[in-house]
N, CA, C and O of each residue as an XYZ file, in Angstrom:
836
protein
N       0.835     -1.192      0.000
C       0.000      0.000      0.000
C       0.875      1.249      0.000
O       2.004      1.236      0.490
N       0.322      2.341     -0.568
C       1.013      3.612     -0.491
C      -0.002      4.735     -0.421
O      -1.211      4.506     -0.387
N       0.510      5.938     -0.401
C      -0.330      7.114     -0.231
C      -1.440      7.190     -1.259
O      -2.548      7.607     -0.924
N      -1.184      6.805     -2.488
C      -2.145      6.946     -3.574
C      -3.401      6.111     -3.358
O      -4.422      6.359     -3.999
N      -3.342      5.136     -2.474
C      -4.505      4.290     -2.241
C      -5.511      4.907     -1.270
O      -6.583      4.344     -1.049
N      -5.179      6.033     -0.704
C      -6.165      6.764      0.088
C      -7.111      7.487     -0.855
O      -6.681      8.035     -1.870
N      -8.385      7.491     -0.528
C      -9.386      8.140     -1.358
C      -9.979      9.345     -0.636
O      -9.724      9.568      0.547
N     -10.775     10.117     -1.373
C     -11.479     11.246     -0.762
C     -12.394     10.756      0.356
O     -12.599     11.444      1.356
N     -12.939      9.556      0.170
C     -13.810      8.988      1.196
C     -13.035      8.739      2.484
O     -13.551      8.977      3.576
N     -11.787      8.258      2.361
C     -10.954      8.029      3.541
C     -10.726      9.326      4.312
O     -10.834      9.363      5.538
N     -10.407     10.396      3.569
C     -10.169     11.674      4.229
C     -11.460     12.255      4.814
O     -11.436     12.924      5.847
N     -12.564     11.997      4.157
C     -13.856     12.441      4.687
C     -14.159     11.726      5.993
O     -14.563     12.348      6.976
N     -13.961     10.420      5.993
C     -14.246      9.628      7.183
C     -13.321      9.993      8.347
O     -13.767     10.119      9.487
N     -12.027     10.161      8.049
C     -11.086     10.479      9.131
C     -11.348     11.877      9.673
O     -11.102     12.140     10.850
N     -11.845     12.777      8.828
C     -12.191     14.117      9.293
C     -13.394     14.058     10.233
O     -13.430     14.756     11.246
N     -14.371     13.229      9.897
C     -15.540     13.040     10.767
C     -15.106     12.462     12.104
O     -15.547     12.908     13.164
N     -14.227     11.454     12.036
C     -13.737     10.814     13.260
C     -12.981     11.820     14.134
O     -13.221     11.904     15.339
N     -12.065     12.584     13.520
C     -11.311     13.573     14.280
C     -12.208     14.620     14.907
O     -12.012     15.003     16.060
N     -13.187     15.083     14.156
C     -14.131     16.089     14.655
C     -14.938     15.546     15.830
O     -15.086     16.219     16.850
N     -15.461     14.323     15.687
C     -16.249     13.723     16.762
C     -15.395     13.449     18.001
O     -15.854     13.612     19.131
N     -14.139     13.027     17.771
C     -13.240     12.807     18.905
C     -13.022     14.103     19.679
O     -12.985     14.108     20.910
N     -12.878     15.204     18.938
C     -12.711     16.498     19.595
C     -13.927     16.865     20.428
O     -13.794     17.289     21.575
N     -15.106     16.702     19.853
C     -16.335     17.025     20.579
C     -16.511     16.141     21.808
O     -16.863     16.621     22.885
N     -16.264     14.848     21.635
C     -16.473     13.903     22.739
C     -15.439     14.068     23.850
O     -15.688     13.685     24.993
N     -14.289     14.634     23.518
C     -13.270     14.839     24.544
C     -13.636     15.970     25.502
O     -13.128     16.026     26.622
N     -14.510     16.863     25.068
C     -14.836     18.044     25.873
C     -15.521     17.708     27.197
O     -15.094     18.216     28.234
N     -16.584     16.858     27.209
C     -17.184     16.521     28.502
C     -16.244     15.725     29.405
O     -16.321     15.816     30.630
N     -15.358     14.944     28.789
C     -14.381     14.184     29.582
C     -13.419     15.144     30.267
O     -13.183     15.042     31.471
N     -12.862     16.084     29.491
C     -11.924     17.059     30.055
C     -12.604     17.951     31.090
O     -11.996     18.333     32.089
N     -13.858     18.275     30.843
C     -14.609     19.097     31.788
C     -14.818     18.378     33.110
O     -14.783     18.989     34.178
N     -15.040     17.050     33.023
C     -15.331     16.269     34.229
C     -14.083     16.014     35.069
O     -14.146     16.043     36.298
N     -12.942     15.763     34.407
C     -11.734     15.434     35.177
C     -10.986     16.683     35.647
O     -10.112     16.598     36.510
N     -11.337     17.859     35.071
C     -10.835     19.149     35.576
C      -9.301     19.200     35.686
O      -8.747     19.258     36.783
N      -8.643     19.177     34.544
C      -7.186     19.308     34.515
C      -6.792     20.744     34.843
O      -7.349     21.692     34.289
N      -5.824     20.896     35.749
C      -5.427     22.226     36.215
C      -4.861     23.087     35.086
O      -5.028     24.306     35.094
N      -4.188     22.454     34.108
C      -3.516     23.213     33.057
C      -4.385     23.440     31.821
O      -3.936     24.063     30.858
N      -5.633     22.938     31.838
C      -6.477     23.073     30.646
C      -7.912     23.389     31.043
O      -8.656     22.522     31.502
N      -8.282     24.652     30.855
C      -9.656     25.064     31.125
C     -10.506     24.795     29.890
O     -10.116     25.137     28.774
N     -11.654     24.189     30.091
C     -12.541     23.895     28.969
C     -13.435     25.107     28.723
O     -14.542     25.196     29.253
N     -12.932     26.042     27.907
C     -13.712     27.209     27.524
C     -13.938     27.186     26.011
O     -13.532     26.240     25.337
N     -14.581     28.216     25.480
C     -14.932     28.223     24.059
C     -13.699     28.170     23.162
O     -13.651     27.394     22.208
N     -12.709     28.995     23.471
C     -11.500     29.046     22.632
C     -10.767     27.713     22.651
O     -10.419     27.179     21.598
N     -10.533     27.178     23.837
C      -9.835     25.898     23.945
C     -10.631     24.767     23.298
O     -10.048     23.850     22.720
N     -11.942     24.826     23.390
C     -12.784     23.802     22.775
C     -12.627     23.800     21.259
O     -12.517     22.742     20.639
N     -12.617     24.990     20.670
C     -12.439     25.101     19.219
C     -11.062     24.582     18.815
O     -10.930     23.870     17.819
N     -10.038     24.939     19.591
C      -8.670     24.492     19.309
C      -8.573     22.970     19.393
O      -7.942     22.338     18.545
N      -9.199     22.382     20.416
C      -9.152     20.929     20.600
C      -9.831     20.211     19.446
O      -9.281     19.262     18.888
N     -11.028     20.667     19.089
C     -11.776     20.021     18.004
C     -11.048     20.160     16.674
O     -10.892     19.182     15.943
N     -10.605     21.372     16.358
C      -9.891     21.603     15.098
C      -8.555     20.855     15.080
O      -8.171     20.276     14.063
N      -7.858     20.875     16.211
C      -6.565     20.206     16.303
C      -6.660     18.709     16.084
O      -5.845     18.132     15.364
N      -7.641     18.079     16.695
C      -7.808     16.633     16.529
C      -8.235     16.277     15.106
O      -7.841     15.236     14.581
N      -9.034     17.132     14.487
C      -9.452     16.884     13.103
C      -8.249     16.935     12.166
O      -8.085     16.069     11.307
N      -7.410     17.954     12.336
C      -6.213     18.082     11.503
C      -5.224     16.949     11.779
O      -4.673     16.358     10.852
N      -5.005     16.652     13.067
C      -4.069     15.587     13.435
C      -4.505     14.248     12.855
O      -3.670     13.478     12.382
N      -5.807     13.962     12.887
C      -6.314     12.693     12.369
C      -6.001     12.540     10.883
O      -5.633     11.454     10.435
N      -6.145     13.623     10.118
C      -5.831     13.581      8.684
C      -4.349     13.349      8.439
O      -3.969     12.557      7.577
N      -3.511     14.049      9.208
C      -2.062     13.886      9.046
C      -1.635     12.463      9.414
O      -0.809     11.858      8.732
N      -2.204     11.939     10.494
C      -1.853     10.591     10.942
C      -2.245      9.545      9.900
O      -1.505      8.586      9.677
N      -3.403      9.722      9.262
C      -3.829      8.768      8.237
C      -2.913      8.839      7.028
O      -2.521      7.808      6.479
N      -2.574     10.038      6.615
C      -1.656     10.216      5.476
C      -0.308      9.557      5.757
O       0.237      8.857      4.903
N       0.224      9.784      6.951
C       1.509      9.189      7.332
C       1.407      7.665      7.371
O       2.332      6.971      6.949
N       0.296      7.145      7.871
C       0.105      5.695      7.942
C       0.084      5.069      6.552
O       0.565      3.952      6.358
N      -0.478      5.796      5.588
C      -0.491      5.298      4.213
C       0.927      5.212      3.655
O       1.245      4.286      2.909
N       1.773      6.168      4.011
C       3.163      6.121      3.570
C       3.893      4.925      4.181
O       4.610      4.202      3.488
N       3.704      4.726      5.483
C       4.355      3.608      6.171
C       3.878      2.279      5.598
O       4.642      1.317      5.528
N       2.601      2.230      5.185
C       2.044      0.976      4.666
C       2.691      0.551      3.350
O       2.476     -0.569      2.887
N       3.485      1.442      2.743
C       4.258      1.047      1.563
C       5.244     -0.059      1.912
O       5.564     -0.903      1.074
N       5.730     -0.052      3.167
C       6.677     -1.073      3.634
C       5.989     -2.118      4.522
O       6.380     -3.285      4.532
N       4.974     -1.696      5.257
C       4.245     -2.613      6.143
C       2.786     -2.598      5.708
O       2.028     -1.707      6.092
N       2.397     -3.573      4.916
C       1.102     -3.546      4.238
C      -0.077     -3.347      5.186
O      -1.012     -2.613      4.867
N      -0.041     -3.988      6.333
C      -1.180     -3.965      7.236
C      -1.284     -2.664      8.032
O      -2.272     -2.438      8.731
N      -0.270     -1.815      7.927
C      -0.190     -0.632      8.795
C      -1.378      0.313      8.605
O      -1.889      0.859      9.582
N      -1.825      0.515      7.359
C      -2.936      1.429      7.103
C      -4.234      0.892      7.702
O      -5.039      1.651      8.242
N      -4.426     -0.412      7.603
C      -5.623     -1.011      8.199
C      -5.599     -0.881      9.715
O      -6.622     -0.599     10.339
N      -4.427     -1.088     10.302
C      -4.290     -0.908     11.752
C      -4.558      0.551     12.129
O      -5.184      0.826     13.152
N      -4.084      1.482     11.299
C      -4.304      2.906     11.572
C      -5.793      3.235     11.536
O      -6.285      3.982     12.382
N      -6.509      2.682     10.562
C      -7.954      2.909     10.500
C      -8.643      2.318     11.726
O      -9.548      2.923     12.300
N      -8.195      1.122     12.118
C      -8.772      0.484     13.306
C      -8.513      1.322     14.550
O      -9.393      1.480     15.395
N      -7.298      1.858     14.657
C      -6.953      2.686     15.823
C      -7.728      3.993     15.824
O      -8.136      4.473     16.882
N      -7.937      4.578     14.634
C      -8.732      5.804     14.555
C     -10.165      5.523     15.005
O     -10.751      6.289     15.770
N     -10.710      4.422     14.521
C     -12.051      4.013     14.952
C     -12.051      3.715     16.438
O     -12.989      4.068     17.153
N     -10.990      3.062     16.899
C     -10.868      2.761     18.319
C     -10.781      4.012     19.162
O     -11.329      4.063     20.263
N     -10.082      5.044     18.643
C     -10.006      6.309     19.358
C     -11.375      6.945     19.498
O     -11.726      7.459     20.560
N     -12.154      6.907     18.408
C     -13.515      7.431     18.462
C     -14.360      6.638     19.445
O     -15.100      7.213     20.243
N     -14.246      5.317     19.386
C     -15.015      4.467     20.302
C     -14.639      4.734     21.752
O     -15.493      4.762     22.638
N     -13.322      4.933     21.979
C     -12.850      5.205     23.340
C     -13.464      6.485     23.888
O     -13.931      6.523     25.027
N     -13.458      7.538     23.065
C     -14.009      8.805     23.523
C     -15.529      8.763     23.627
O     -16.114      9.431     24.480
N     -16.173      7.976     22.757
C     -17.614      7.780     22.901
C     -17.902      7.039     24.199
O     -18.826      7.384     24.936
N     -17.098      6.018     24.467
C     -17.191      5.266     25.721
C     -17.034      6.198     26.915
O     -17.860      6.207     27.827
N     -15.950      6.989     26.893
C     -15.680      7.907     28.001
C     -16.738      8.996     28.108
O     -17.103      9.414     29.207
N     -17.234      9.461     26.944
C     -18.255     10.498     26.955
C     -19.530     10.026     27.628
O     -20.097     10.733     28.460
N     -19.982      8.825     27.269
C     -21.181      8.260     27.890
C     -20.932      7.996     29.370
O     -21.775      8.300     30.214
N     -19.758      7.423     29.678
C     -19.408      7.128     31.069
C     -19.418      8.390     31.924
O     -20.012      8.410     33.002
N     -18.759      9.441     31.442
C     -18.691     10.678     32.209
C     -20.040     11.372     32.315
O     -20.334     12.017     33.321
N     -20.856     11.241     31.282
C     -22.195     11.820     31.343
C     -23.019     11.135     32.438
O     -23.722     11.799     33.200
N     -22.928      9.807     32.513
C     -23.664      9.062     33.543
C     -23.142      9.387     34.942
O     -23.919      9.518     35.888
N     -21.817      9.517     35.064
C     -21.224      9.888     36.355
C     -21.699     11.280     36.773
O     -22.061     11.504     37.928
N     -21.689     12.222     35.801
C     -22.088     13.593     36.101
C     -23.564     13.666     36.485
O     -23.943     14.446     37.358
N     -24.395     12.853     35.833
C     -25.832     12.882     36.105
C     -26.184     12.264     37.450
O     -27.116     12.712     38.118
N     -25.438     11.229     37.851
C     -25.791     10.492     39.071
C     -24.895     10.793     40.262
O     -25.319     10.654     41.409
N     -23.649     11.208     39.997
C     -22.706     11.443     41.078
C     -21.975     10.193     41.527
O     -21.163     10.260     42.450
N     -22.243      9.041     40.896
C     -21.576      7.788     41.253
C     -20.364      7.569     40.347
O     -20.502      7.519     39.125
N     -19.170      7.437     40.949
C     -17.946      7.220     40.177
C     -17.180      5.988     40.649
O     -16.016      5.808     40.290
N     -17.817      5.143     41.445
C     -17.181      3.915     41.935
C     -18.278      2.929     42.331
O     -19.468      3.238     42.273
N     -17.842      1.734     42.735
C     -18.796      0.731     43.197
C     -19.516      0.022     42.067
O     -19.071      0.046     40.919
N     -20.633     -0.609     42.402
C     -21.406     -1.391     41.428
C     -21.913     -0.515     40.293
O     -21.905     -0.931     39.134
N     -22.354      0.694     40.619
C     -22.896      1.569     39.586
C     -21.850      1.942     38.544
O     -22.178      2.128     37.372
N     -20.592      2.051     38.963
C     -19.541      2.347     37.995
C     -19.448      1.224     36.959
O     -19.332      1.488     35.762
N     -19.498     -0.023     37.422
C     -19.436     -1.161     36.497
C     -20.629     -1.149     35.546
O     -20.479     -1.434     34.358
N     -21.816     -0.820     36.064
C     -23.018     -0.745     35.228
C     -22.875      0.360     34.185
O     -23.172      0.157     33.008
N     -22.416      1.532     34.629
C     -22.235      2.655     33.712
C     -21.215      2.324     32.636
O     -21.398      2.662     31.467
N     -20.130      1.657     33.044
C     -19.099      1.325     32.069
C     -19.634      0.335     31.036
O     -19.314      0.442     29.852
N     -20.439     -0.617     31.472
C     -21.028     -1.587     30.541
C     -21.929     -0.887     29.532
O     -21.884     -1.197     28.341
N     -22.750      0.057     29.998
C     -23.624      0.810     29.101
C     -22.795      1.594     28.088
O     -23.100      1.593     26.896
N     -21.758      2.255     28.562
C     -20.896      3.046     27.685
C     -20.196      2.156     26.665
O     -20.070      2.521     25.496
N     -19.744      0.991     27.109
C     -19.032      0.077     26.228
C     -19.947     -0.440     25.118
O     -19.538     -0.505     23.959
N     -21.169     -0.802     25.464
C     -22.122     -1.315     24.470
C     -22.448     -0.239     23.434
O     -22.527     -0.526     22.240
N     -22.637      0.995     23.893
C     -22.906      2.101     22.967
C     -21.751      2.270     21.984
O     -21.970      2.392     20.778
N     -20.540      2.276     22.492
C     -19.365      2.421     21.642
C     -19.204      1.215     20.721
O     -18.694      1.345     19.608
N     -19.635      0.046     21.181
C     -19.473     -1.170     20.389
C     -20.353     -1.165     19.150
O     -19.944     -1.657     18.099
N     -21.548     -0.618     19.262
C     -22.431     -0.496     18.101
C     -21.780      0.423     17.068
O     -21.784      0.133     15.871
N     -21.228      1.523     17.544
C     -20.496      2.438     16.678
C     -19.304      1.732     16.028
O     -19.006      1.950     14.854
N     -18.629      0.886     16.805
C     -17.464      0.148     16.315
C     -17.820     -0.766     15.153
O     -17.076     -0.849     14.175
N     -18.944     -1.445     15.254
C     -19.358     -2.374     14.198
C     -19.529     -1.642     12.869
O     -19.061     -2.106     11.830
N     -20.196     -0.510     12.913
C     -20.471      0.245     11.690
C     -19.173      0.732     11.044
O     -18.962      0.533      9.847
N     -18.303      1.372     11.835
C     -17.066      1.920     11.279
C     -16.101      0.837     10.821
O     -15.495      0.951      9.756
N     -15.956     -0.215     11.625
C     -15.012     -1.268     11.256
C     -15.486     -2.075     10.057
O     -14.684     -2.439      9.197
N     -16.766     -2.353      9.995
C     -17.265     -3.149      8.876
C     -17.092     -2.434      7.543
O     -16.605     -3.020      6.576
N     -17.486     -1.187      7.496
C     -17.546     -0.490      6.214
C     -16.305      0.336      5.879
O     -16.095      0.693      4.720
N     -15.476      0.646      6.894
C     -14.282      1.449      6.590
C     -12.994      0.676      6.842
O     -12.199      0.500      5.919
N     -12.771      0.213      8.059
C     -11.525     -0.479      8.379
C     -11.327     -1.717      7.517
O     -10.262     -1.906      6.931
N     -12.368     -2.572      7.439
C     -12.234     -3.836      6.721
C     -12.938     -3.822      5.362
O     -12.938     -4.826      4.649
N     -13.534     -2.688      5.010
C     -14.045     -2.468      3.652
C     -15.070     -3.461      3.152
O     -14.999     -3.884      1.998
N     -16.017     -3.842      3.980
C     -17.055     -4.774      3.541
C     -17.953     -4.118      2.496
O     -18.392     -2.981      2.669
N     -18.220     -4.836      1.422
C     -19.062     -4.315      0.348
C     -20.439     -4.986      0.348
O     -21.412     -4.420     -0.150
N     -20.509     -6.173      0.902
C     -21.761     -6.911      0.884
C     -22.679     -6.443      2.008
O     -22.313     -5.600      2.828
N     -23.868     -7.008      2.020
C     -24.845     -6.662      3.044
C     -24.537     -7.426      4.330
O     -24.169     -8.600      4.300
N     -24.693     -6.750      5.435
C     -24.471     -7.407      6.728
C     -25.458     -8.550      6.904
O     -26.596     -8.475      6.439
N     -25.019     -9.606      7.576
C     -25.894    -10.762      7.781
C     -25.852    -11.200      9.234
O     -25.001    -10.764     10.009
N     -26.777    -12.062      9.584
C     -26.935    -12.489     10.977
C     -25.706    -13.238     11.479
O     -25.307    -13.072     12.631
N     -25.098    -14.069     10.614
C     -23.924    -14.842     11.020
C     -22.773    -13.910     11.385
O     -22.132    -14.069     12.425
N     -22.525    -12.947     10.523
C     -21.437    -12.010     10.777
C     -21.692    -11.203     12.043
O     -20.797    -11.028     12.869
N     -22.914    -10.717     12.187
C     -23.232     -9.933     13.379
C     -23.132    -10.789     14.634
O     -22.725    -10.309     15.692
N     -23.512    -12.076     14.508
C     -23.388    -12.985     15.640
C     -21.941    -13.168     16.051
O     -21.622    -13.176     17.239
N     -21.056    -13.316     15.056
C     -19.626    -13.437     15.346
C     -19.087    -12.160     15.975
O     -18.301    -12.197     16.922
N     -19.526    -11.028     15.427
C     -19.105     -9.749     15.979
C     -19.559     -9.613     17.436
O     -18.818     -9.133     18.294
N     -20.794    -10.048     17.688
C     -21.347     -9.958     19.030
C     -20.550    -10.810     20.009
O     -20.269    -10.379     21.127
N     -20.187    -12.020     19.591
C     -19.438    -12.914     20.477
C     -18.054    -12.348     20.770
O     -17.627    -12.304     21.923
N     -17.351    -11.912     19.716
C     -16.029    -11.324     19.910
C     -16.129    -10.096     20.818
O     -15.318     -9.911     21.725
N     -17.135     -9.266     20.558
C     -17.311     -8.048     21.351
C     -17.723     -8.364     22.785
O     -17.348     -7.657     23.721
N     -18.501     -9.438     22.944
C     -18.927     -9.832     24.288
C     -17.729    -10.248     25.132
O     -17.637     -9.905     26.311
N     -16.808    -10.995     24.514
C     -15.577    -11.359     25.218
C     -14.789    -10.097     25.541
O     -14.265     -9.942     26.644
N     -14.713     -9.188     24.551
C     -14.036     -7.920     24.776
C     -14.689     -7.117     25.885
O     -14.007     -6.477     26.686
N     -16.019     -7.156     25.928
C     -16.748     -6.469     26.989
C     -16.389     -7.043     28.355
O     -16.155     -6.303     29.309
N     -16.349     -8.374     28.436
C     -15.996     -9.021     29.696
C     -14.605     -8.629     30.157
O     -14.403     -8.293     31.324
N     -13.639     -8.673     29.234
C     -12.273     -8.275     29.556
C     -12.213     -6.806     29.957
O     -11.504     -6.430     30.891
N     -12.971     -5.981     29.233
C     -12.941     -4.548     29.473
C     -13.561     -4.162     30.807
O     -12.967     -3.413     31.583
N     -14.768     -4.682     31.073
C     -15.445     -4.369     32.329
C     -14.646     -4.884     33.521
O     -14.510     -4.194     34.532
N     -14.107     -6.125     33.393
C     -13.323     -6.705     34.487
C     -12.075     -5.866     34.768
O     -11.732     -5.620     35.924
N     -11.399     -5.428     33.698
C     -10.200     -4.623     33.871
C     -10.532     -3.276     34.505
O      -9.858     -2.841     35.439
N     -11.578     -2.614     33.991
C     -11.964     -1.308     34.518
C     -12.383     -1.407     35.982
O     -11.967     -0.596     36.810
N     -13.205     -2.401     36.294
C     -13.669     -2.566     37.668
C     -12.513     -2.900     38.611
O     -12.487     -2.437     39.751
N     -11.558     -3.703     38.135
C     -10.397     -4.056     38.957
C      -9.568     -2.815     39.283
O      -9.169     -2.606     40.429
N      -9.314     -1.998     38.264
C      -8.512     -0.792     38.479
C      -9.211      0.164     39.436
O      -8.579      0.731     40.327
N     -10.523      0.342     39.251
C     -11.260      1.325     40.043
C     -11.605      0.811     41.433
O     -11.411      1.511     42.427
N     -12.122     -0.431     41.501
C     -12.656     -0.921     42.767
C     -11.670     -1.722     43.610
O     -11.795     -1.757     44.834
N     -10.697     -2.365     42.977
C      -9.729     -3.178     43.720
C      -8.457     -2.368     43.998
O      -8.041     -2.227     45.148
N      -7.848     -1.839     42.935
C      -6.651     -1.026     43.134
C      -7.027      0.283     43.833
O      -6.391      0.681     44.809
N      -8.056      0.939     43.327
C      -8.530      2.172     43.956
C      -7.703      3.384     43.601
O      -6.542      3.272     43.207
N      -8.312      4.534     43.743
C      -7.632      5.784     43.400
C      -6.515      6.098     44.393
O      -6.750      6.104     45.601
N      -5.301      6.360     43.899
C      -4.201      6.757     44.786
C      -4.513      8.093     45.454
O      -5.373      8.843     44.993
N      -3.823      8.372     46.516
C      -4.018      9.633     47.226
C      -3.746     10.814     46.300
O      -2.754     10.843     45.572
N      -4.644     11.774     46.347
C      -4.466     12.974     45.538
C      -5.123     12.912     44.180
O      -5.129     13.905     43.452
N      -5.681     11.758     43.820
C      -6.367     11.611     42.535
C      -7.854     11.418     42.801
O      -8.241     10.531     43.562
N      -8.689     12.245     42.176
C     -10.132     12.179     42.401
C     -10.717     10.900     41.819
O     -10.137     10.283     40.926
N     -11.876     10.515     42.340
C     -12.566      9.326     41.828
C     -12.908      9.486     40.353
O     -12.853      8.520     39.593
N     -13.266     10.721     39.939
C     -13.610     10.963     38.535
C     -12.416     10.711     37.618
O     -12.554     10.097     36.560
N     -11.238     11.195     38.034
C     -10.039     10.977     37.216
C      -9.654      9.505     37.195
O      -9.285      8.970     36.150
N      -9.742      8.846     38.354
C      -9.366      7.438     38.408
C     -10.352      6.558     37.633
O      -9.975      5.516     37.097
N     -11.615      6.988     37.580
C     -12.603      6.265     36.779
C     -12.191      6.252     35.311
O     -12.379      5.255     34.615
N     -11.628      7.367     34.847
C     -11.156      7.437     33.461
C      -9.880      6.636     33.254
O      -9.668      6.083     32.175
N      -9.021      6.565     34.278
C      -7.835      5.710     34.202
C      -8.274      4.248     34.040
O      -7.707      3.499     33.244
N      -9.289      3.864     34.810
C      -9.818      2.505     34.697
C     -10.350      2.218     33.312
O     -10.113      1.145     32.757
N     -11.074      3.184     32.750
C     -11.638      3.008     31.411
C     -10.546      2.902     30.355
O     -10.646      2.071     29.451
N      -9.506      3.727     30.451
C      -8.411      3.689     29.481
C      -7.613      2.393     29.585
O      -7.178      1.846     28.571
N      -7.421      1.901     30.812
C      -6.724      0.625     31.005
C      -7.501     -0.506     30.348
O      -6.927     -1.385     29.706
N      -8.813     -0.467     30.522
C      -9.666     -1.490     29.925
C      -9.629     -1.417     28.407
O      -9.655     -2.447     27.733
N      -9.570     -0.209     27.867
C      -9.532     -0.020     26.423
C      -8.277     -0.643     25.817
O      -8.343     -1.261     24.755
N      -7.143     -0.484     26.481
C      -5.881     -1.036     25.972
C      -5.963     -2.556     25.833
O      -5.463     -3.131     24.867
N      -6.608     -3.200     26.825
C      -6.741     -4.652     26.785
C      -7.693     -5.085     25.678
O      -7.391     -5.998     24.909
N      -8.842     -4.424     25.603
C      -9.858     -4.839     24.625
C      -9.451     -4.497     23.196
O      -9.885     -5.163     22.257
N      -8.614     -3.455     23.017
C      -8.207     -3.043     21.676
C      -7.473     -4.153     20.942
O      -7.755     -4.430     19.776
N      -6.536     -4.784     21.624
C      -5.762     -5.868     21.014
C      -6.675     -7.049     20.687
O      -6.635     -7.585     19.580
N      -7.490     -7.446     21.652
C      -8.402     -8.571     21.447
C      -9.359     -8.297     20.287
O      -9.572     -9.164     19.440
N      -9.930     -7.104     20.247
C     -10.921     -6.788     19.225
C     -10.327     -6.793     17.823
O     -10.959     -7.288     16.890
N      -9.127     -6.251     17.659
C      -8.540     -6.226     16.316
C      -8.303     -7.647     15.808
O      -8.635     -7.973     14.668
N      -7.733     -8.474     16.653
C      -7.469     -9.863     16.262
C      -8.785    -10.586     15.960
O      -8.895    -11.291     14.957
N      -9.766    -10.410     16.821
C     -11.052    -11.077     16.628
C     -11.788    -10.593     15.401
O     -12.329    -11.404     14.649
N     -11.822     -9.287     15.179
C     -12.523     -8.748     14.019
C     -11.839     -9.142     12.717
O     -12.502     -9.497     11.742
N     -10.506     -9.078     12.705
C      -9.762     -9.347     11.468
C      -9.803    -10.818     11.074
O     -10.017    -11.150      9.907
N      -9.598    -11.701     12.053
C      -9.428    -13.111     11.709
C     -10.667    -13.971     11.961
O     -10.681    -15.151     11.613
N     -11.703    -13.389     12.562
C     -12.929    -14.145     12.776
C     -14.114    -13.485     12.079
O     -14.764    -14.105     11.238
N     -14.393    -12.248     12.420
C     -15.605    -11.586     11.907
C     -15.483    -11.177     10.453
O     -16.328    -11.529      9.629
N     -14.423    -10.427     10.134
C     -14.282     -9.873      8.789
C     -13.147    -10.535      8.021
O     -12.481     -9.877      7.221
N     -12.920    -11.793      8.244
C     -11.771    -12.477      7.645
C     -11.820    -12.472      6.122
O     -10.774    -12.453      5.473
N     -13.019    -12.490      5.542
C     -13.130    -12.503      4.076
C     -12.995    -11.127      3.470
O     -12.954    -10.984      2.248
N     -12.925    -10.087      4.334
C     -12.823     -8.719      3.823
C     -11.419     -8.160      3.973
O     -11.150     -7.035      3.550
N     -10.518     -8.935      4.573
C      -9.175     -8.425      4.830
C      -8.465     -8.047      3.562
O      -8.626     -8.674      2.516
N      -7.660     -6.985      3.685
C      -6.878     -6.575      2.526
C      -5.410     -6.677      2.849
O      -4.569     -6.375      2.002
């Protein structure tokens, strides 16, 4: 693969992903309250625009690297989709925390499961039609395989997040809200590897490029 294999559709999709990632990062940043970054109008515009531009540059660079490592562009698309899913996950999670005030315990696990399922539906759409380039119509068998792979990923993800938050617990000086996001990010790292392998070699194996 090389740069020339990127299409206008690829740049359109990555721009949408970058834009949505920027928007979804705002409630997360607002909730964790970083001392060095105030979530105001100017910073919000910079974050959204910056992530949109960065996403395009990263995709272009990945296409160049794929000239030597064929699978690199597909991995880059998967990671871009994964980044969107992660922020959608965190956005839903933080919204539920903000609405209820619960950032630990059983409710945290429930909230994380809801957020994960929401992001997973988004993952199916983006991965099927963009990352793995499916041209045919979705079918029950494929969706069933996707569901099983994702269900295992959900189990790994929820268990990891709950372990970090409820067993390890927030270190001194770190708020429950910030540690809740650490738990979610830790879970994402574990599920990301599992999901790529499962989607590529089980769910979308006939669509691989």
